[in-house]
C-alpha atoms as a printed R data frame, in Angstrom:
    type eleno elety resid chain resno       x      y      z
1   ATOM     1    CA   MET     A     1  70.849 31.916 20.809
2   ATOM     2    CA   GLU     A     2  74.166 30.568 19.141
3   ATOM     3    CA   THR     A     3  76.160 32.405 21.643
4   ATOM     4    CA   LEU     A     4  74.191 30.884 24.370
5   ATOM     5    CA   LYS     A     5  74.905 27.505 23.048
6   ATOM     6    CA   ILE     A     6  78.459 28.071 22.634
7   ATOM     7    CA   LYS     A     7  78.589 28.922 26.234
8   ATOM     8    CA   ILE     A     8  76.937 26.057 27.176
9   ATOM     9    CA   VAL     A     9  79.207 23.889 25.240
10  ATOM    10    CA   VAL     A    10  82.105 25.621 26.947
11  ATOM    11    CA   LEU     A    11  80.931 24.976 30.417
12  ATOM    12    CA   TRP     A    12  80.332 21.410 29.666
13  ATOM    13    CA   VAL     A    13  83.906 21.252 28.695
14  ATOM    14    CA   ALA     A    14  84.865 23.025 31.763
15  ATOM    15    CA   VAL     A    15  83.078 20.458 33.765
16  ATOM    16    CA   ILE     A    16  84.708 17.424 32.055
17  ATOM    17    CA   CYS     A    17  88.179 19.293 32.783
18  ATOM    18    CA   GLY     A    18  87.066 19.633 36.231
19  ATOM    19    CA   PHE     A    19  86.209 16.008 36.712
20  ATOM    20    CA   ALA     A    20  89.742 15.002 35.076
21  ATOM    21    CA   LEU     A    21  91.498 17.255 37.401
22  ATOM    22    CA   HIS     A    22  89.491 15.688 40.294
23  ATOM    23    CA   THR     A    23  90.977 12.252 39.341
24  ATOM    24    CA   LEU     A    24  94.476 13.638 39.081
25  ATOM    25    CA   ALA     A    25  93.989 15.475 42.204
26  ATOM    26    CA   ASP     A    26  93.225 11.911 44.030
27  ATOM    27    CA   LEU     A    27  96.278 10.629 42.448
28  ATOM    28    CA   LEU     A    28  98.687 13.297 43.859
29  ATOM    29    CA   PRO     A    29  99.614 11.503 46.901
30  ATOM    30    CA   LEU     A    30 101.175  8.734 44.936
31  ATOM    31    CA   PHE     A    31 104.069 11.117 44.317
32  ATOM    32    CA   TRP     A    32 104.964 10.986 48.003
33  ATOM    33    CA   GLY     A    33 104.450  7.198 48.340
34  ATOM    34    CA   GLU     A    34 101.177  7.391 50.191
35  ATOM    35    CA   ASN     A    35  98.589  4.712 49.591
36  ATOM    36    CA   ILE     A    36  95.324  5.659 47.819
37  ATOM    37    CA   THR     A    37  93.550  2.409 47.691
38  ATOM    38    CA   ILE     A    38  90.061  2.489 48.865
39  ATOM    39    CA   GLU     A    39  89.582 -1.199 49.312
40  ATOM    40    CA   ALA     A    40  92.558 -3.446 49.774
41  ATOM    41    CA   THR     A    41  90.493 -6.461 48.191
42  ATOM    42    CA   GLY     A    42  92.354 -6.152 44.775
43  ATOM    43    CA   ASN     A    43  88.964 -6.176 42.918
44  ATOM    44    CA   ALA     A    44  87.731 -2.751 41.302
45  ATOM    45    CA   PRO     A    45  83.953 -2.370 42.286
46  ATOM    46    CA   ALA     A    46  82.899 -2.492 38.457
47  ATOM    47    CA   GLY     A    47  79.583 -0.814 39.266
48  ATOM    48    CA   LEU     A    48  81.196  2.251 40.739
49  ATOM    49    CA   LEU     A    49  83.714  2.617 37.817
50  ATOM    50    CA   ALA     A    50  80.897  2.358 35.203
51  ATOM    51    CA   PHE     A    51  78.864  4.957 37.381
52  ATOM    52    CA   MET     A    52  81.450  7.230 37.604
53  ATOM    53    CA   MET     A    53  82.624  6.994 33.844
54  ATOM    54    CA   ALA     A    54  78.944  7.692 32.980
55  ATOM    55    CA   VAL     A    55  78.505 10.792 35.332
56  ATOM    56    CA   SER     A    56  82.153 12.151 34.221
57  ATOM    57    CA   TYR     A    57  82.355 11.649 30.704
58  ATOM    58    CA   LEU     A    58  79.113 10.061 29.034
59  ATOM    59    CA   ILE     A    59  76.195 12.442 30.692
60  ATOM    60    CA   PRO     A    60  78.692 15.773 29.621
61  ATOM    61    CA   VAL     A    61  79.051 14.231 26.098
62  ATOM    62    CA   ILE     A    62  75.312 13.636 25.563
63  ATOM    63    CA   GLY     A    63  74.583 17.096 26.905
64  ATOM    64    CA   ILE     A    64  77.081 18.748 24.337
65  ATOM    65    CA   LEU     A    65  75.549 16.671 21.733
66  ATOM    66    CA   CYS     A    66  71.827 17.729 22.730
67  ATOM    67    CA   VAL     A    67  72.913 21.247 22.643
68  ATOM    68    CA   LEU     A    68  74.910 21.111 19.159
69  ATOM    69    CA   TYR     A    69  72.708 18.852 17.397
70  ATOM    70    CA   GLY     A    70  69.216 19.057 18.875
71  ATOM    71    CA   CYS     A    71  67.166 21.516 16.739
72  ATOM    72    CA   ARG     A    72  64.045 20.933 18.730
73  ATOM    73    CA   SER     A    73  63.169 21.897 22.435
74  ATOM    74    CA   PRO     A    74  62.821 18.313 23.807
75  ATOM    75    CA   TRP     A    75  66.925 17.926 23.002
76  ATOM    76    CA   HIS     A    76  67.562 21.437 24.982
77  ATOM    77    CA   ILE     A    77  65.045 20.025 27.684
78  ATOM    78    CA   GLY     A    78  67.226 16.771 27.815
79  ATOM    79    CA   ASN     A    79  70.402 18.856 28.154
80  ATOM    80    CA   ALA     A    80  68.927 20.914 31.008
81  ATOM    81    CA   LEU     A    81  67.813 17.733 32.960
82  ATOM    82    CA   LEU     A    82  71.481 16.515 32.495
83  ATOM    83    CA   THR     A    83  72.902 19.710 33.874
84  ATOM    84    CA   THR     A    84  70.596 19.453 36.868
85  ATOM    85    CA   LEU     A    85  71.578 16.025 37.372
86  ATOM    86    CA   VAL     A    86  75.425 16.893 37.264
87  ATOM    87    CA   PHE     A    87  74.698 19.813 39.439
88  ATOM    88    CA   ILE     A    88  72.950 17.828 42.222
89  ATOM    89    CA   PHE     A    89  75.607 15.130 41.775
90  ATOM    90    CA   ASN     A    90  78.351 17.882 42.297
91  ATOM    91    CA   LEU     A    91  76.551 19.058 45.582
92  ATOM    92    CA   PHE     A    92  76.229 15.788 47.187
93  ATOM    93    CA   HIS     A    93  79.929 15.166 46.483
94  ATOM    94    CA   LEU     A    94  81.025 18.372 47.629
95  ATOM    95    CA   SER     A    95  79.223 17.501 51.036
96  ATOM    96    CA   GLU     A    96  81.546 14.809 51.336
97  ATOM    97    CA   LEU     A    97  84.122 17.231 52.192
98  ATOM    98    CA   PHE     A    98  82.436 17.537 55.552
99  ATOM    99    CA   ILE     A    99  82.589 13.789 56.305
100 ATOM   100    CA   GLY     A   100  86.038 12.913 55.016
101 ATOM   101    CA   PHE     A   101  88.144 16.109 54.481
102 ATOM   102    CA   SER     A   102  90.571 16.165 51.616
103 ATOM   103    CA   VAL     A   103  93.016 18.994 51.251
104 ATOM   104    CA   THR     A   104  93.466 18.214 47.595
105 ATOM   105    CA   GLN     A   105  89.921 18.293 46.741
106 ATOM   106    CA   LEU     A   106  89.325 21.724 48.855
107 ATOM   107    CA   PRO     A   107  90.001 24.209 46.064
108 ATOM   108    CA   LEU     A   108  88.511 21.987 43.208
109 ATOM   109    CA   LEU     A   109  85.211 20.655 44.224
110 ATOM   110    CA   PRO     A   110  83.463 24.188 45.178
111 ATOM   111    CA   VAL     A   111  84.770 25.458 41.607
112 ATOM   112    CA   ILE     A   112  83.257 22.432 39.881
113 ATOM   113    CA   LEU     A   113  79.950 23.105 41.736
114 ATOM   114    CA   VAL     A   114  79.933 26.734 40.698
115 ATOM   115    CA   ILE     A   115  80.558 25.935 37.061
116 ATOM   116    CA   SER     A   116  77.902 23.126 37.016
117 ATOM   117    CA   GLY     A   117  75.493 25.551 38.743
118 ATOM   118    CA   ILE     A   118  76.222 28.055 36.078
119 ATOM   119    CA   LEU     A   119  75.824 25.360 33.267
120 ATOM   120    CA   CYS     A   120  72.579 24.650 35.007
121 ATOM   121    CA   MET     A   121  71.119 28.051 34.839
122 ATOM   122    CA   GLU     A   122  72.315 28.730 31.244
123 ATOM   123    CA   SER     A   123  70.733 25.394 30.043
124 ATOM   124    CA   TRP     A   124  67.513 26.149 31.440
125 ATOM   125    CA   LYS     A   125  67.957 29.740 29.947
126 ATOM   126    CA   LEU     A   126  68.308 28.065 26.471
127 ATOM   127    CA   VAL     A   127  64.903 26.014 27.303
128 ATOM   128    CA   LYS     A   128  63.155 29.297 28.096
129 ATOM   129    CA   SER     A   129  64.452 31.094 25.079
130 ATOM   130    CA   ARG     A   130  63.465 28.188 22.694
131 ATOM   131    CA   SER     A   131  59.828 28.226 24.337
132 ATOM   132    CA   GLU     A   132  59.531 31.994 23.657
133 ATOM   133    CA   GLU     A   133  60.510 31.618 19.970
134 ATOM   134    CA   ARG     A   134  57.411 29.521 19.281
């Protein structure tokens, strides 16, 4: 059981690192003088920024806390639901490669999707093992 928890936490950290690398990959064109702005209005879309910060950092941290400090099954179910949410988000985000192809994201997005899929499976395995203990 503890090994499974450690594996889940390591996978969450890998997802956070993948999100950070995703951001860095979006910034790489700056080194060659390319424009990376989405909208030239000068205003950052605050709602989108808050959403991306929540998905990229807040949800993984809550998932890690649910695994480490959640002694009861509802916390582990919460973690599993968060992993499912992140997996679905990554799946939809990967589908954007077909709409607007980005060479910098090609090697990264599939890896993040696979890691989040493994995280999702391991999290539901933890829920199942906790329910079998009862």
